[in-house]
N, C-alpha and C positions, 0 to 999 in steps of 0.2 A: 504494500500500500504506500503510495507516494505521500509525502507530507502535505498538509493543508496549507493554503495560502493565507487563510484567516481563521482564527479561533476567537470566539467571543464567550466570555464567562460572565454569567449573571442569570437573572431569571429569563427563561425563554418560554413564551406562550406558544403552545402547539395547537393543532386542530385535532389531536388524538384524544378521544374521550377516555381511553385507558391511561394515558399519560398527559394530562393537560399542561403540565409545566416540566421543564428540564433545567439543568444547571449550566449547560454549555452547548455550543453549536460550532461545527467545523465546516468550512467552505473550501473547496478545491476546484479550480478551473470553472468558477462561476456556478458550481452546484453544491448543494448541501450534501455532505458526505457522512455526517454524524450529528446526532442530537441525543443527549443523554446526561448522565452524571459527569461531574468534572473529571474524574479519573479515567473514564472511558474515552472522553473526547481529547484529553491530554496526550493520548497515544498518537494523535494526528499531528502533534507539534514537531516541526523540524527546525533546522538552524535558520531558515529564512521565513518562517511563519510569523505573521503579524498577530500578536496576541493582545486582546483588549479585555481588560477586566472592568466591567461597568458597575461593579459594586452592587448597590441597591437598585440599579437601573433595570430596565425591562426591554427585551427584544420581542417584537411581534411582527406580523406580516406587514402592517402599515409602516412601521418604523424602518424596515429594511427594504421596502418597495418590492417585496417578493410577490409575484403573481402566479397564479395557477397557469400551467401550460396547456390546460384543456378546458373545455366548456361542457357543462352538464346540461342536457336538454330534457 
């Protein structure tokens, strides 16, 4: 697994009813490659990964401008 370009640590709001929040998110090549607890996502950190700890901040779909790549009809 190649390292992520970006790792954000903080509260991550997901759209998964079974896991509505996570501790961290990793992004590689413009795609989310990992969402979960801090220790699982830290495995994606490499020497050139930008790591941002947002403390009490929150990451959600609106703040990251993430959009669905499909349309439900």
